[in-house]
C-alpha positions in Angstrom: -1.2 -17.8 -0.6 -5.0 -18.0 -0.3 -7.1 -17.2 2.8 -10.1 -19.4 3.5 -12.8 -18.1 5.8 -16.0 -19.9 6.8 -19.0 -17.8 7.9 -22.7 -18.6 8.0 -22.3 -21.8 6.0 -20.4 -20.1 3.2 -16.7 -20.8 2.4 -15.1 -17.6 1.1 -11.8 -17.9 -0.8 -9.7 -14.8 -1.1 -6.1 -14.3 -2.2 -3.8 -12.8 0.4 -3.0 -9.1 0.1 0.5 -7.8 0.6 1.6 -4.2 0.8 4.8 -2.4 -0.2 4.9 0.9 1.6 7.8 3.2 0.8 8.7 6.6 2.4 10.7 8.2 -0.3 13.1 11.1 0.1 14.0 12.3 -3.4 17.2 14.4 -3.3 17.9 14.2 -7.0 16.1 17.4 -8.0 14.0 15.9 -10.7 11.0 13.6 -11.1 12.0 9.9 -11.0 10.4 6.5 -11.3 11.1 3.7 -8.9 10.8 0.6 -11.0 10.1 -2.8 -9.2 11.4 -5.9 -10.9 8.9 -7.8 -13.0 6.9 -4.6 -13.7 7.0 -2.2 -16.7 8.7 1.1 -16.0 5.3 2.8 -16.4 3.9 0.7 -13.5 6.6 2.0 -11.2 6.2 4.5 -8.4 6.4 8.1 -9.8 8.2 10.4 -7.3 8.1 14.2 -7.4 11.1 16.4 -6.8 12.5 17.7 -3.5 9.8 16.0 -1.4 9.3 13.2 1.0 6.3 11.2 0.1 4.8 7.9 1.1 3.6 5.4 -1.5 1.7 2.2 -0.9 1.1 -0.5 -3.5 -1.1 -3.6 -3.0 0.4 -6.8 -4.3 -0.9 -10.4 -4.5 2.5 -12.0 -3.6 5.1 -11.7 -0.9 7.9 -12.4 -3.3 10.8 -9.9 -2.9 11.1 -7.1 -5.4 14.2 -5.4 -6.6 13.8 -1.6 -6.9 15.7 0.6 -9.2 15.4 4.4 -9.7 15.3 6.0 -13.2 14.7 9.3 -14.9 11.6 8.4 -16.9 12.7 10.6 -19.9 16.4 9.8 -20.2 16.4 6.3 -18.5 19.4 7.5 -16.5 19.7 5.5 -13.2 20.1 6.9 -9.7 20.9 5.4 -6.3 18.5 4.0 -3.8 20.0 4.1 -0.3 23.4 4.5 -1.9 23.0 1.4 -4.0 22.1 0.7 -7.7 19.2 -1.4 -6.5 17.4 -2.4 -3.3 15.6 -5.6 -2.6 12.4 -5.4 -0.5 9.8 -7.8 0.6 6.1 -6.9 0.7 4.3 -7.3 4.0 0.8 -8.1 5.2 1.2 -5.2 7.6 0.0 -2.1 5.9 1.9 0.0 8.4 5.3 -1.5 7.7 7.2 1.3 6.0 10.5 1.1 4.3 12.5 4.4 4.2 14.4 5.0 1.0 16.5 8.0 -0.2 17.1 8.7 -3.9 20.5 10.3 -4.7 22.9 11.0 -7.6 25.9 8.7 -7.8 29.1 10.4 -6.6 27.4 13.4 -5.1 27.8 14.2 -1.4 24.7 15.1 0.6 24.8 16.8 4.0 
């Protein structure tokens, strides 16, 4: 999508900007990468251990992304909101936050 604005006799053409804002609770106990579909693992969101952090990424498309969580060293996968993957849609609203929790498959959390 492209945004056209006209001001003072000048037509300004800008691509739309979309945001993916995640509030991540990493309960795994090690550093992980949240890898969006269509991006290299290194382009993913790097998440520290035992912390809740907020991450925002600017995107040029509102196409949904499928997120997966991995250990960057072993490539072992972990759960996002108790699922192997989570599909999210970027928004034009910077303040739209998606809460996600990273966990180990089969482990109970209280």
